[in-house]
Biopython code that builds the backbone (N, CA, C, O; Angstrom):
import numpy as np
from Bio.PDB.StructureBuilder import StructureBuilder

atoms = [
    (1, "MET", "N", (-41.871, 49.300, 9.632)),
    (1, "MET", "CA", (-42.866, 49.115, 9.455)),
    (1, "MET", "C", (-42.612, 47.437, 9.184)),
    (1, "MET", "O", (-42.128, 47.185, 8.081)),
    (2, "ILE", "N", (-42.880, 46.307, 10.048)),
    (2, "ILE", "CA", (-42.549, 45.073, 9.552)),
    (2, "ILE", "C", (-43.647, 44.677, 8.468)),
    (2, "ILE", "O", (-44.793, 45.011, 8.769)),
    (3, "THR", "N", (-43.505, 44.122, 7.449)),
    (3, "THR", "CA", (-44.885, 43.409, 6.783)),
    (3, "THR", "C", (-44.731, 41.828, 6.388)),
    (3, "THR", "O", (-43.723, 41.241, 5.995)),
    (4, "ASN", "N", (-45.813, 41.418, 6.575)),
    (4, "ASN", "CA", (-45.122, 40.297, 6.471)),
    (4, "ASN", "C", (-44.468, 39.711, 5.086)),
    (4, "ASN", "O", (-43.744, 38.717, 5.031)),
    (5, "LYS", "N", (-44.759, 40.306, 4.279)),
    (5, "LYS", "CA", (-43.537, 40.527, 2.985)),
    (5, "LYS", "C", (-42.394, 40.083, 3.388)),
    (5, "LYS", "O", (-41.821, 39.032, 3.103)),
    (6, "ASN", "N", (-41.862, 41.573, 4.573)),
    (6, "ASN", "CA", (-40.565, 41.645, 4.490)),
    (6, "ASN", "C", (-40.062, 40.542, 5.571)),
    (6, "ASN", "O", (-38.987, 39.944, 5.631)),
    (7, "LYS", "N", (-41.047, 40.488, 6.287)),
    (7, "LYS", "CA", (-40.952, 39.031, 6.682)),
    (7, "LYS", "C", (-40.260, 37.868, 6.401)),
    (7, "LYS", "O", (-39.251, 37.340, 6.868)),
    (8, "ARG", "N", (-41.287, 37.514, 5.255)),
    (8, "ARG", "CA", (-40.870, 36.500, 4.223)),
    (8, "ARG", "C", (-39.224, 36.945, 3.663)),
    (8, "ARG", "O", (-38.100, 36.447, 3.610)),
    (9, "ASP", "N", (-39.886, 38.129, 3.330)),
    (9, "ASP", "CA", (-38.156, 37.732, 2.273)),
    (9, "ASP", "C", (-36.678, 37.722, 3.477)),
    (9, "ASP", "O", (-35.634, 37.090, 3.312)),
    (10, "ALA", "N", (-36.897, 38.280, 4.205)),
    (10, "ALA", "CA", (-35.971, 37.982, 5.016)),
    (10, "ALA", "C", (-35.398, 36.627, 6.274)),
    (10, "ALA", "O", (-34.380, 36.405, 6.930)),
    (11, "TYR", "N", (-36.891, 35.922, 6.056)),
    (11, "TYR", "CA", (-36.614, 34.288, 6.092)),
    (11, "TYR", "C", (-35.869, 33.655, 4.889)),
    (11, "TYR", "O", (-34.842, 33.046, 5.190)),
    (12, "LEU", "N", (-36.172, 33.690, 3.724)),
    (12, "LEU", "CA", (-35.791, 33.794, 2.365)),
    (12, "LEU", "C", (-34.641, 33.986, 2.523)),
    (12, "LEU", "O", (-34.039, 32.918, 2.415)),
    (13, "ASN", "N", (-33.611, 35.287, 2.849)),
    (13, "ASN", "CA", (-33.195, 35.466, 2.921)),
    (13, "ASN", "C", (-31.572, 34.792, 3.738)),
    (13, "ASN", "O", (-30.352, 34.929, 3.645)),
    (14, "SER", "N", (-32.581, 34.042, 4.515)),
    (14, "SER", "CA", (-31.490, 33.550, 5.618)),
    (14, "SER", "C", (-31.365, 31.587, 5.233)),
    (14, "SER", "O", (-30.745, 30.669, 5.770)),
    (15, "MET", "N", (-32.243, 31.671, 4.133)),
    (15, "MET", "CA", (-32.006, 29.888, 3.954)),
    (15, "MET", "C", (-30.402, 29.516, 3.200)),
    (15, "MET", "O", (-29.506, 30.320, 2.942)),
    (16, "GLY", "N", (-30.416, 28.580, 3.054)),
    (16, "GLY", "CA", (-29.386, 28.517, 3.268)),
    (16, "GLY", "C", (-29.934, 26.572, 1.928)),
    (16, "GLY", "O", (-30.872, 25.833, 2.227)),
    (17, "TRP", "N", (-29.142, 26.377, 0.854)),
    (17, "TRP", "CA", (-29.155, 25.652, 0.119)),
    (17, "TRP", "C", (-28.196, 24.487, 0.298)),
    (17, "TRP", "O", (-26.979, 24.502, 0.481)),
    (18, "LEU", "N", (-29.108, 23.406, 0.192)),
    (18, "LEU", "CA", (-28.259, 21.823, 0.322)),
    (18, "LEU", "C", (-28.391, 20.943, -1.077)),
    (18, "LEU", "O", (-29.364, 20.882, -1.828)),
    (19, "ASP", "N", (-27.226, 20.342, -1.181)),
    (19, "ASP", "CA", (-27.354, 19.443, -1.699)),
    (19, "ASP", "C", (-27.389, 18.139, -1.643)),
    (19, "ASP", "O", (-26.325, 17.912, -1.066)),
    (20, "VAL", "N", (-27.907, 17.050, -1.856)),
    (20, "VAL", "CA", (-28.340, 16.183, -0.718)),
    (20, "VAL", "C", (-28.544, 14.338, -1.720)),
    (20, "VAL", "O", (-29.604, 13.911, -2.178)),
    (21, "PRO", "N", (-27.488, 13.794, -1.765)),
    (21, "PRO", "CA", (-27.735, 12.403, -2.431)),
    (21, "PRO", "C", (-28.371, 11.774, -1.511)),
    (21, "PRO", "O", (-28.268, 11.723, -0.286)),
    (22, "ILE", "N", (-29.391, 11.059, -2.673)),
    (22, "ILE", "CA", (-30.560, 10.186, -2.121)),
    (22, "ILE", "C", (-30.343, 8.912, -3.492)),
    (22, "ILE", "O", (-30.007, 9.037, -4.669)),
    (23, "LYS", "N", (-30.645, 7.945, -2.815)),
    (23, "LYS", "CA", (-30.211, 6.795, -3.368)),
    (23, "LYS", "C", (-31.633, 6.325, -3.997)),
    (23, "LYS", "O", (-32.539, 5.963, -3.246)),
    (24, "ASN", "N", (-31.766, 6.343, -5.200)),
    (24, "ASN", "CA", (-33.033, 5.705, -5.943)),
    (24, "ASN", "C", (-32.962, 4.562, -6.923)),
    (24, "ASN", "O", (-32.694, 4.689, -8.118)),
    (25, "LYS", "N", (-33.247, 3.359, -6.256)),
    (25, "LYS", "CA", (-33.245, 2.408, -7.639)),
    (25, "LYS", "C", (-31.818, 2.338, -8.165)),
    (25, "LYS", "O", (-31.627, 2.170, -9.370)),
    (26, "GLY", "N", (-30.537, 2.494, -7.075)),
    (26, "GLY", "CA", (-29.211, 1.969, -7.054)),
    (26, "GLY", "C", (-28.772, 3.145, -7.679)),
    (26, "GLY", "O", (-27.606, 3.192, -8.069)),
    (27, "LYS", "N", (-29.728, 4.365, -7.878)),
    (27, "LYS", "CA", (-28.884, 5.287, -8.491)),
    (27, "LYS", "C", (-28.144, 6.900, -7.384)),
    (27, "LYS", "O", (-28.881, 7.642, -6.736)),
    (28, "LYS", "N", (-27.195, 6.994, -7.436)),
    (28, "LYS", "CA", (-27.317, 7.954, -6.504)),
    (28, "LYS", "C", (-27.882, 9.321, -7.254)),
    (28, "LYS", "O", (-27.338, 9.676, -8.300)),
    (29, "VAL", "N", (-28.843, 9.982, -6.771)),
    (29, "VAL", "CA", (-29.745, 11.326, -7.124)),
    (29, "VAL", "C", (-29.415, 12.195, -6.088)),
    (29, "VAL", "O", (-29.307, 12.038, -4.872)),
    (30, "TRP", "N", (-29.212, 13.614, -7.203)),
    (30, "TRP", "CA", (-28.908, 14.783, -5.838)),
    (30, "TRP", "C", (-29.963, 15.916, -6.031)),
    (30, "TRP", "O", (-30.189, 16.740, -6.917)),
    (31, "VAL", "N", (-30.539, 15.589, -4.770)),
    (31, "VAL", "CA", (-31.571, 16.562, -4.595)),
    (31, "VAL", "C", (-31.018, 18.233, -3.700)),
    (31, "VAL", "O", (-30.347, 18.440, -2.689)),
    (32, "HIS", "N", (-31.641, 19.052, -4.598)),
    (32, "HIS", "CA", (-31.380, 20.214, -3.737)),
    (32, "HIS", "C", (-32.580, 21.154, -2.976)),
    (32, "HIS", "O", (-33.462, 21.855, -3.473)),
    (33, "ILE", "N", (-32.169, 20.812, -1.295)),
    (33, "ILE", "CA", (-33.255, 21.144, -0.205)),
    (33, "ILE", "C", (-32.857, 22.209, 0.016)),
    (33, "ILE", "O", (-31.644, 22.415, -0.002)),
    (34, "PRO", "N", (-33.715, 23.165, 0.279)),
    (34, "PRO", "CA", (-33.582, 24.700, 0.834)),
    (34, "PRO", "C", (-34.088, 24.127, 2.671)),
    (34, "PRO", "O", (-35.060, 23.435, 2.974)),
    (35, "PHE", "N", (-33.239, 24.604, 3.415)),
    (35, "PHE", "CA", (-33.896, 24.860, 4.451)),
    (35, "PHE", "C", (-33.121, 26.110, 5.230)),
    (35, "PHE", "O", (-32.061, 26.634, 4.885)),
    (36, "HIS", "N", (-33.982, 26.452, 6.423)),
    (36, "HIS", "CA", (-33.124, 27.606, 7.069)),
    (36, "HIS", "C", (-31.874, 27.563, 8.238)),
    (36, "HIS", "O", (-31.605, 26.581, 8.929)),
    (37, "LEU", "N", (-31.289, 28.682, 8.270)),
    (37, "LEU", "CA", (-30.279, 28.739, 9.183)),
    (37, "LEU", "C", (-30.139, 28.271, 10.220)),
    (37, "LEU", "O", (-29.378, 27.368, 10.570)),
    (38, "ASN", "N", (-31.031, 28.987, 10.920)),
    (38, "ASN", "CA", (-31.957, 28.059, 12.151)),
    (38, "ASN", "C", (-31.279, 26.615, 12.260)),
    (38, "ASN", "O", (-30.135, 26.413, 12.667)),
    (39, "GLU", "N", (-31.951, 25.900, 11.937)),
    (39, "GLU", "CA", (-32.211, 24.646, 11.741)),
    (39, "GLU", "C", (-30.819, 23.641, 11.008)),
    (39, "GLU", "O", (-30.845, 22.445, 10.719)),
    (40, "LEU", "N", (-29.811, 24.512, 10.877)),
    (40, "LEU", "CA", (-28.865, 23.311, 10.063)),
    (40, "LEU", "C", (-27.972, 22.913, 10.699)),
    (40, "LEU", "O", (-26.956, 22.592, 10.084)),
    (41, "ASP", "N", (-28.005, 22.772, 12.245)),
    (41, "ASP", "CA", (-27.321, 22.018, 13.241)),
    (41, "ASP", "C", (-28.481, 20.730, 13.295)),
    (41, "ASP", "O", (-28.053, 19.771, 13.937)),
    (42, "VAL", "N", (-30.030, 20.522, 12.669)),
    (42, "VAL", "CA", (-30.617, 19.900, 12.903)),
    (42, "VAL", "C", (-30.407, 19.099, 11.760)),
    (42, "VAL", "O", (-30.422, 17.869, 11.813)),
    (43, "VAL", "N", (-30.175, 19.872, 10.531)),
    (43, "VAL", "CA", (-30.341, 19.525, 9.047)),
    (43, "VAL", "C", (-28.542, 17.933, 9.412)),
    (43, "VAL", "O", (-28.345, 16.723, 9.304)),
    (44, "LEU", "N", (-27.795, 19.221, 9.844)),
    (44, "LEU", "CA", (-26.250, 18.546, 9.766)),
    (44, "LEU", "C", (-26.405, 16.433, 11.172)),
    (44, "LEU", "O", (-25.779, 15.374, 11.131)),
    (45, "LYS", "N", (-27.561, 16.963, 12.085)),
    (45, "LYS", "CA", (-27.382, 15.608, 12.365)),
    (45, "LYS", "C", (-28.251, 14.595, 11.978)),
    (45, "LYS", "O", (-28.341, 13.430, 12.365)),
    (46, "TYR", "N", (-28.798, 15.152, 11.252)),
    (46, "TYR", "CA", (-30.036, 13.864, 9.941)),
    (46, "TYR", "C", (-28.916, 13.591, 9.370)),
    (46, "TYR", "O", (-28.472, 12.492, 9.701)),
    (47, "LEU", "N", (-28.296, 14.168, 8.644)),
    (47, "LEU", "CA", (-27.137, 13.794, 7.548)),
    (47, "LEU", "C", (-26.486, 12.942, 8.617)),
    (47, "LEU", "O", (-27.069, 11.881, 8.842)),
    (48, "ARG", "N", (-25.863, 13.086, 9.017)),
    (48, "ARG", "CA", (-25.288, 11.977, 9.631)),
    (48, "ARG", "C", (-25.542, 10.822, 10.390)),
    (48, "ARG", "O", (-24.673, 10.009, 10.704)),
    (49, "SER", "N", (-27.047, 10.730, 10.764)),
    (49, "SER", "CA", (-27.804, 9.707, 10.987)),
    (49, "SER", "C", (-27.931, 8.845, 10.234)),
    (49, "SER", "O", (-27.921, 7.634, 10.455)),
    (50, "SER", "N", (-28.113, 9.610, 8.905)),
    (50, "SER", "CA", (-28.579, 8.523, 7.932)),
    (50, "SER", "C", (-27.526, 7.879, 6.900)),
    (50, "SER", "O", (-27.889, 7.005, 6.114)),
]
sb = StructureBuilder()
sb.init_structure("model")
sb.init_model(0)
sb.init_chain("A")
sb.init_seg("    ")
for serial, (resi, resn, name, xyz) in enumerate(atoms, 1):
    if name == "N":
        sb.init_residue(resn, " ", resi, " ")
    sb.init_atom(name, np.array(xyz, "f"), 0.0, 1.0, " ", f" {name:<3s}", serial, name[0])
structure = sb.get_structure()
C-alpha cells in the first residue's frame, strides 16, 4: 500500500540540490535550491538563459 508518507519520501529521495550563484548588491551569494530530478532540464534551461 502506498501511503502519502511513502510518496513524499520517494519524492524527497529523488530531489537534487543545486548551488546557484545570485548577485546581491554586487556580491555573489550562493543559494542552495532543491529541485525535483524530473525538472532538471527546466532548471538547466533557466540557468543557461540567466
